[in-house]
TIPAVO-52073 format. One record per atom (N, C-alpha, C, O): chain; atom name; x, y, z. Coordinates in steps of 0.02 Angstrom, whole numbers. Layout:
! residues N
R,kette,atom,east,north,up
R,A,CA,X,Y,Z
...
! end
This chain:
! residues 90
R,kette,atom,east,north,up
R,A,N,3306,629,3323
R,A,CA,3305,606,3405
R,A,C,3333,509,3382
R,A,O,3375,478,3415
R,A,N,3302,485,3329
R,A,CA,3288,438,3335
R,A,C,3359,422,3294
R,A,O,3392,374,3312
R,A,N,3375,457,3250
R,A,CA,3457,464,3210
R,A,C,3508,448,3261
R,A,O,3544,398,3256
R,A,N,3513,495,3315
R,A,CA,3559,507,3353
R,A,C,3554,446,3409
R,A,O,3608,429,3433
R,A,N,3496,410,3432
R,A,CA,3494,360,3442
R,A,C,3524,302,3423
R,A,O,3563,269,3458
R,A,N,3505,291,3363
R,A,CA,3536,245,3316
R,A,C,3608,235,3317
R,A,O,3636,181,3323
R,A,N,3638,302,3309
R,A,CA,3704,299,3304
R,A,C,3750,283,3381
R,A,O,3812,279,3385
R,A,N,3703,276,3433
R,A,CA,3728,286,3498
R,A,C,3728,198,3526
R,A,O,3760,169,3570
R,A,N,3671,175,3471
R,A,CA,3669,93,3480
R,A,C,3734,68,3426
R,A,O,3780,38,3452
R,A,N,3735,77,3372
R,A,CA,3777,44,3333
R,A,C,3856,66,3370
R,A,O,3896,19,3373
R,A,N,3878,131,3396
R,A,CA,3939,136,3419
R,A,C,3943,77,3483
R,A,O,3982,29,3481
R,A,N,3901,88,3532
R,A,CA,3905,20,3583
R,A,C,3896,-35,3580
R,A,O,3903,-75,3627
R,A,N,3870,-54,3501
R,A,CA,3868,-126,3495
R,A,C,3947,-138,3466
R,A,O,3976,-192,3473
R,A,N,3984,-67,3426
R,A,CA,4046,-91,3392
R,A,C,4100,-80,3443
R,A,O,4159,-91,3427
R,A,N,4088,-64,3488
R,A,CA,4113,-68,3552
R,A,C,4119,-121,3612
R,A,O,4159,-123,3658
R,A,N,4067,-162,3595
R,A,CA,4046,-232,3658
R,A,C,4025,-195,3700
R,A,O,4056,-200,3753
R,A,N,3981,-155,3701
R,A,CA,3935,-114,3747
R,A,C,3866,-121,3735
R,A,O,3843,-121,3678
R,A,N,3821,-127,3805
R,A,CA,3756,-114,3788
R,A,C,3733,-62,3829
R,A,O,3762,-50,3882
R,A,N,3690,-33,3813
R,A,CA,3637,29,3842
R,A,C,3606,-9,3887
R,A,O,3585,-65,3871
R,A,N,3596,25,3970
R,A,CA,3553,-17,4026
R,A,C,3493,32,4019
R,A,O,3494,88,4044
R,A,N,3449,11,3988
R,A,CA,3379,45,3975
R,A,C,3365,68,4056
R,A,O,3349,126,4070
R,A,N,3373,10,4109
R,A,CA,3355,22,4160
R,A,C,3376,87,4214
R,A,O,3340,111,4257
R,A,N,3450,108,4195
R,A,CA,3476,155,4213
R,A,C,3461,220,4165
R,A,O,3484,273,4186
R,A,N,3429,224,4111
R,A,CA,3444,277,4054
R,A,C,3376,304,4069
R,A,O,3324,273,4078
R,A,N,3389,370,4070
R,A,CA,3342,405,4082
R,A,C,3339,473,4015
R,A,O,3387,507,3998
R,A,N,3271,477,3988
R,A,CA,3269,540,3950
R,A,C,3228,600,3963
R,A,O,3168,589,3973
R,A,N,3242,641,3964
R,A,CA,3205,728,3990
R,A,C,3199,765,3924
R,A,O,3241,749,3882
R,A,N,3166,800,3910
R,A,CA,3164,851,3851
R,A,C,3143,916,3901
R,A,O,3101,933,3943
R,A,N,3201,941,3867
R,A,CA,3209,1026,3889
R,A,C,3198,1088,3849
R,A,O,3226,1142,3848
R,A,N,3140,1058,3813
R,A,CA,3108,1135,3766
R,A,C,3036,1136,3763
R,A,O,3002,1095,3794
R,A,N,3011,1182,3726
R,A,CA,2926,1168,3734
R,A,C,2917,1113,3689
R,A,O,2861,1113,3663
R,A,N,2958,1064,3672
R,A,CA,2930,1009,3638
R,A,C,2909,963,3712
R,A,O,2863,922,3712
R,A,N,2933,970,3747
R,A,CA,2908,924,3822
R,A,C,2840,940,3815
R,A,O,2821,891,3846
R,A,N,2797,963,3803
R,A,CA,2722,969,3799
R,A,C,2690,956,3754
R,A,O,2628,959,3757
R,A,N,2724,938,3695
R,A,CA,2703,891,3640
R,A,C,2694,799,3641
R,A,O,2730,772,3683
R,A,N,2662,765,3611
R,A,CA,2675,689,3620
R,A,C,2714,656,3578
R,A,O,2690,626,3531
R,A,N,2770,656,3588
R,A,CA,2821,627,3570
R,A,C,2840,537,3582
R,A,O,2826,515,3638
R,A,N,2870,489,3532
R,A,CA,2862,461,3547
R,A,C,2913,443,3603
R,A,O,2953,483,3628
R,A,N,2905,366,3622
R,A,CA,2958,356,3691
R,A,C,3006,329,3620
R,A,O,2989,311,3564
R,A,N,3077,335,3654
R,A,CA,3141,301,3639
R,A,C,3156,234,3648
R,A,O,3147,224,3708
R,A,N,3173,183,3623
R,A,CA,3150,129,3629
R,A,C,3226,95,3608
R,A,O,3258,115,3560
R,A,N,3244,52,3642
R,A,CA,3302,-6,3602
R,A,C,3289,-74,3608
R,A,O,3252,-91,3653
R,A,N,3311,-115,3573
R,A,CA,3309,-174,3570
R,A,C,3299,-214,3645
R,A,O,3270,-268,3650
R,A,N,3326,-180,3697
R,A,CA,3342,-200,3770
R,A,C,3290,-184,3798
R,A,O,3271,-219,3845
R,A,N,3249,-123,3776
R,A,CA,3197,-100,3803
R,A,C,3167,-36,3799
R,A,O,3192,-5,3752
R,A,N,3127,-8,3827
R,A,CA,3116,66,3821
R,A,C,3142,113,3858
R,A,O,3145,96,3917
R,A,N,3164,171,3847
R,A,CA,3188,215,3892
R,A,C,3144,270,3924
R,A,O,3104,304,3891
R,A,N,3152,277,3992
R,A,CA,3120,303,4036
R,A,C,3100,373,4029
R,A,O,3136,408,4064
R,A,N,3056,405,3998
R,A,CA,3070,484,4011
R,A,C,3031,507,4086
R,A,O,2983,486,4119
R,A,N,3080,558,4092
R,A,CA,3048,582,4162
R,A,C,3061,664,4156
R,A,O,3095,689,4112
R,A,N,3031,697,4204
R,A,CA,3020,785,4209
R,A,C,3088,809,4270
R,A,O,3105,868,4280
R,A,N,3115,753,4302
R,A,CA,3167,765,4347
R,A,C,3198,701,4368
R,A,O,3173,646,4354
R,A,N,3246,706,4395
R,A,CA,3292,680,4413
R,A,C,3347,702,4435
R,A,O,3365,758,4419
R,A,N,3390,657,4484
R,A,CA,3455,655,4524
R,A,C,3524,646,4498
R,A,O,3552,592,4507
R,A,N,3549,688,4472
R,A,CA,3609,694,4447
R,A,C,3692,718,4499
R,A,O,3716,771,4520
R,A,N,3711,650,4501
R,A,CA,3790,708,4541
R,A,C,3768,735,4625
R,A,O,3808,767,4659
R,A,N,3713,720,4645
R,A,CA,3679,756,4701
R,A,C,3637,832,4675
R,A,O,3598,859,4714
R,A,N,3645,850,4630
R,A,CA,3579,883,4627
R,A,C,3504,864,4606
R,A,O,3507,807,4584
R,A,N,3460,881,4604
R,A,CA,3392,890,4567
R,A,C,3376,912,4527
R,A,O,3349,967,4537
R,A,N,3378,890,4458
R,A,CA,3371,923,4396
R,A,C,3299,914,4356
R,A,O,3283,861,4330
R,A,N,3267,963,4355
R,A,CA,3196,978,4322
R,A,C,3204,974,4270
R,A,O,3261,967,4247
R,A,N,3136,976,4223
R,A,CA,3135,1010,4149
R,A,C,3149,1076,4121
R,A,O,3180,1092,4071
R,A,N,3114,1115,4172
R,A,CA,3120,1168,4174
R,A,C,3191,1226,4182
R,A,O,3193,1284,4160
R,A,N,3255,1183,4227
R,A,CA,3286,1201,4245
R,A,C,3296,1259,4278
R,A,O,3330,1309,4266
R,A,N,3242,1232,4344
R,A,CA,3248,1284,4398
R,A,C,3266,1260,4457
R,A,O,3272,1199,4450
R,A,N,3279,1280,4520
R,A,CA,3320,1280,4563
R,A,C,3270,1244,4642
R,A,O,3293,1222,4694
R,A,N,3212,1249,4622
R,A,CA,3152,1245,4660
R,A,C,3136,1190,4697
R,A,O,3117,1185,4755
R,A,N,3152,1135,4641
R,A,CA,3151,1083,4688
R,A,C,3215,1041,4718
R,A,O,3215,999,4763
R,A,N,3252,1057,4691
R,A,CA,3343,1045,4702
R,A,C,3312,1062,4791
R,A,O,3289,1017,4826
R,A,N,3318,1125,4810
R,A,CA,3316,1179,4852
R,A,C,3274,1139,4903
R,A,O,3297,1116,4955
R,A,N,3218,1133,4884
R,A,CA,3166,1091,4930
R,A,C,3185,1027,4958
R,A,O,3172,1013,5017
R,A,N,3211,993,4926
R,A,CA,3229,928,4937
R,A,C,3282,937,4963
R,A,O,3281,906,5016
R,A,N,3339,966,4957
R,A,CA,3409,966,4991
R,A,C,3395,1002,5055
R,A,O,3448,1016,5083
R,A,N,3357,1017,5079
R,A,CA,3334,1042,5146
R,A,C,3258,1057,5158
R,A,O,3221,1102,5137
R,A,N,3249,1012,5192
R,A,CA,3170,992,5190
R,A,C,3130,1049,5255
R,A,O,3070,1064,5260
R,A,N,3191,1074,5301
R,A,CA,3160,1118,5346
R,A,C,3154,1193,5317
R,A,O,3111,1235,5333
R,A,N,3196,1199,5281
R,A,CA,3170,1271,5225
R,A,C,3127,1283,5171
R,A,O,3117,1335,5141
R,A,N,3091,1202,5160
R,A,CA,3047,1214,5116
R,A,C,2990,1238,5105
R,A,O,2962,1244,5050
R,A,N,2963,1259,5178
R,A,CA,2902,1293,5185
R,A,C,2907,1371,5165
R,A,O,2867,1407,5136
R,A,N,2986,1389,5199
R,A,CA,2990,1465,5199
R,A,C,3008,1481,5116
R,A,O,2983,1529,5087
R,A,N,3052,1437,5087
R,A,CA,3067,1425,5003
R,A,C,2991,1433,4976
R,A,O,2970,1475,4936
R,A,N,2970,1404,4994
R,A,CA,2902,1397,4955
R,A,C,2862,1453,4957
R,A,O,2831,1474,4908
R,A,N,2861,1486,5025
R,A,CA,2831,1555,5014
R,A,C,2861,1607,4994
R,A,O,2830,1660,4990
R,A,N,2927,1602,4977
R,A,CA,2975,1654,4940
R,A,C,2957,1656,4870
R,A,O,2964,1710,4841
R,A,N,2932,1601,4835
R,A,CA,2917,1594,4762
R,A,C,2854,1608,4759
R,A,O,2834,1648,4717
R,A,N,2809,1577,4806
R,A,CA,2743,1563,4769
R,A,C,2699,1599,4844
R,A,O,2660,1564,4876
R,A,N,2707,1646,4855
R,A,CA,2668,1663,4896
R,A,C,2591,1657,4947
R,A,O,2572,1664,5005
R,A,N,2562,1639,4875
R,A,CA,2501,1626,4887
R,A,C,2485,1539,4908
R,A,O,2432,1516,4929
R,A,N,2534,1513,4897
R,A,CA,2523,1418,4915
R,A,C,2538,1424,4991
R,A,O,2523,1376,5027
R,A,N,2562,1468,5012
R,A,CA,2592,1452,5096
R,A,C,2515,1479,5137
R,A,O,2511,1477,5199
! end
Protein backbone atom coordinates (compact mmCIF):
# COMPACT_ATOMS: atom_id res chain seq x y z
CA UNK A 1 0.00 0.00 0.00
CA UNK A 2 2.86 2.35 0.73
CA UNK A 3 4.19 1.87 -2.83
CA UNK A 4 0.83 2.97 -4.20
CA UNK A 5 0.82 6.01 -1.93
CA UNK A 6 4.39 6.88 -2.97
CA UNK A 7 3.40 6.63 -6.65
CA UNK A 8 0.31 8.77 -6.03
CA UNK A 9 2.32 11.44 -4.21
CA UNK A 10 4.95 11.45 -6.99
CA UNK A 11 2.26 11.82 -9.67
CA UNK A 12 0.58 14.63 -7.73
CA UNK A 13 3.91 16.42 -7.30
CA UNK A 14 4.77 16.08 -11.01
CA UNK A 15 1.40 17.59 -11.90
CA UNK A 16 1.68 20.44 -9.38
CA UNK A 17 -1.05 19.00 -7.18
CA UNK A 18 -1.24 18.26 -3.47
CA UNK A 19 -3.20 15.55 -1.66
CA UNK A 20 -5.60 17.20 0.80
CA UNK A 21 -5.25 14.98 3.87
CA UNK A 22 -8.19 16.65 5.64
CA UNK A 23 -10.56 15.47 2.89
CA UNK A 24 -8.88 12.14 2.03
CA UNK A 25 -10.13 9.00 3.81
CA UNK A 26 -8.85 5.43 3.95
CA UNK A 27 -11.19 2.46 4.38
CA UNK A 28 -10.01 -1.14 4.40
CA UNK A 29 -12.49 -3.54 2.79
CA UNK A 30 -11.06 -6.94 3.65
CA UNK A 31 -10.22 -9.19 6.58
CA UNK A 32 -7.13 -6.98 6.98
CA UNK A 33 -9.45 -4.39 8.53
CA UNK A 34 -9.24 -6.35 11.78
CA UNK A 35 -5.43 -6.26 11.84
CA UNK A 36 -3.34 -3.43 13.18
CA UNK A 37 -2.04 -1.87 9.94
CA UNK A 38 0.00 1.34 10.03
CA UNK A 39 -1.76 4.57 9.07
CA UNK A 40 -1.02 6.17 5.70
CA UNK A 41 0.86 9.41 6.07
CA UNK A 42 2.02 12.10 3.69
CA UNK A 43 4.34 15.07 4.18
CA UNK A 44 1.25 17.21 4.87
CA UNK A 45 -0.35 14.87 7.44
CA UNK A 46 -1.82 11.48 8.24
CA UNK A 47 -4.78 10.16 6.25
CA UNK A 48 -7.79 9.37 8.45
CA UNK A 49 -8.91 5.73 8.57
CA UNK A 50 -12.69 5.30 8.71
CA UNK A 51 -15.12 2.40 8.91
CA UNK A 52 -17.89 4.26 7.04
CA UNK A 53 -18.39 7.51 5.11
CA UNK A 54 -20.85 9.25 2.85
CA UNK A 55 -20.01 9.41 -0.87
CA UNK A 56 -22.39 10.93 -3.42
CA UNK A 57 -25.31 10.49 -1.04
CA UNK A 58 -24.58 6.84 -0.22
CA UNK A 59 -23.43 5.74 3.21
CA UNK A 60 -20.66 3.19 2.56
CA UNK A 61 -19.26 1.00 5.32
CA UNK A 62 -16.35 -1.44 5.50
CA UNK A 63 -18.65 -4.48 5.31
CA UNK A 64 -20.35 -3.09 2.17
CA UNK A 65 -23.72 -3.46 3.90
CA UNK A 66 -26.79 -1.33 3.10
CA UNK A 67 -27.95 -1.26 6.75
CA UNK A 68 -26.31 2.07 7.72
CA UNK A 69 -27.39 3.75 4.50
CA UNK A 70 -31.03 2.76 4.92
CA UNK A 71 -31.12 3.75 8.59
CA UNK A 72 -29.50 7.14 7.96
CA UNK A 73 -31.46 7.84 4.76
CA UNK A 74 -34.86 7.33 6.39
CA UNK A 75 -34.74 7.62 10.18
CA UNK A 76 -38.51 6.99 10.47
CA UNK A 77 -38.07 3.44 9.20
CA UNK A 78 -34.91 2.67 11.18
CA UNK A 79 -36.72 0.80 13.99
CA UNK A 80 -38.70 -1.42 11.63
CA UNK A 81 -35.61 -2.00 9.47
CA UNK A 82 -33.45 -2.92 12.47
CA UNK A 83 -36.19 -5.30 13.60
CA UNK A 84 -36.19 -6.98 10.19
CA UNK A 85 -32.43 -7.51 10.33
CA UNK A 86 -31.86 -7.88 14.08
CA UNK A 87 -35.17 -9.05 15.61
CA UNK A 88 -33.57 -9.69 19.02
CA UNK A 89 -32.44 -6.02 19.27
CA UNK A 90 -35.92 -4.48 18.84
